[in-house]
C-alpha positions as CSV (number, residue, x, y, z in Angstrom):
1,X,117.1,55.4,-51.8
2,X,114.9,53.2,-49.6
3,X,113.6,49.9,-50.9
4,X,109.8,49.6,-50.8
5,X,108.3,46.1,-50.4
6,X,104.7,45.3,-51.1
7,X,103.6,42.1,-49.2
8,X,100.1,41.9,-50.4
9,X,99.0,41.5,-46.8
10,X,99.6,43.2,-43.5
11,X,102.3,41.3,-41.6
12,X,101.6,41.0,-37.8
13,X,104.3,42.6,-35.7
14,X,106.1,40.1,-33.5
15,X,108.0,40.6,-30.2
16,X,110.7,38.2,-29.0
17,X,109.9,36.7,-25.6
18,X,112.8,38.8,-24.1
19,X,111.0,42.0,-25.2
20,X,107.8,40.8,-23.6
21,X,109.7,40.2,-20.4
22,X,111.2,43.7,-20.6
23,X,107.8,45.3,-21.2
24,X,106.1,43.4,-18.4
25,X,109.0,44.4,-16.0
26,X,109.3,48.1,-17.2
27,X,105.5,48.8,-17.0
28,X,105.0,46.6,-13.9
29,X,102.2,44.7,-15.5
30,X,102.8,41.7,-13.3
31,X,105.4,42.0,-10.5
32,X,107.6,40.1,-10.5
33,X,107.6,39.2,-14.2
34,X,106.4,35.6,-14.8
35,X,109.1,33.1,-15.5
36,X,110.0,32.5,-19.1
37,X,108.6,28.9,-19.0
38,X,105.3,30.4,-17.7
39,X,105.2,32.7,-20.7
40,X,105.9,29.8,-23.0
41,X,103.1,27.8,-21.4
42,X,100.7,30.8,-21.9
43,X,101.6,30.8,-25.6
44,X,101.0,27.0,-25.8
45,X,97.7,27.3,-23.9
46,X,96.5,30.2,-26.1
47,X,96.5,33.0,-23.5
48,X,99.0,34.7,-25.8
49,X,99.3,34.2,-29.5
50,X,102.8,33.3,-30.6
51,X,105.0,30.6,-32.0
52,X,108.5,29.1,-31.9
53,X,110.5,30.2,-34.9
54,X,113.6,28.1,-35.6
55,X,116.7,29.6,-34.1
56,X,114.9,32.9,-33.4
57,X,113.1,31.4,-30.5
58,X,109.6,32.2,-29.2
59,X,107.8,35.3,-30.5
60,X,104.5,36.8,-29.4
61,X,102.2,38.7,-31.8
62,X,102.1,42.3,-30.6
63,X,98.4,42.7,-31.0
64,X,97.8,39.5,-28.9
65,X,100.0,40.8,-26.2
66,X,98.2,44.2,-26.1
67,X,94.8,42.4,-25.9
68,X,96.1,40.3,-23.0
69,X,97.3,43.3,-21.1
70,X,93.9,45.0,-21.7
71,X,92.1,41.9,-20.5
72,X,94.1,42.0,-17.2
73,X,93.0,45.6,-16.7
74,X,89.4,44.9,-17.5
75,X,89.4,42.0,-15.0
76,X,90.9,44.3,-12.3
77,X,88.3,47.0,-12.9
78,X,85.4,44.4,-12.8
79,X,86.7,42.9,-9.5
């Protein structure tokens, strides 16, 4: 029997920074994949929404990452 949890809100999906690196590399979004420190800087500067969570490390909100990838595509089409 599965346990059902009701949060009372919709939690935002979060991806660890290593997952972001894997996705960027696998889908060749930017080649080569930016350095980890660059990705962290992008979070701190607001290009990506995320945060540092204790021992878990840096996470990026999935919806923020998707918006960022879409914005890269829109800029490429507009150029």
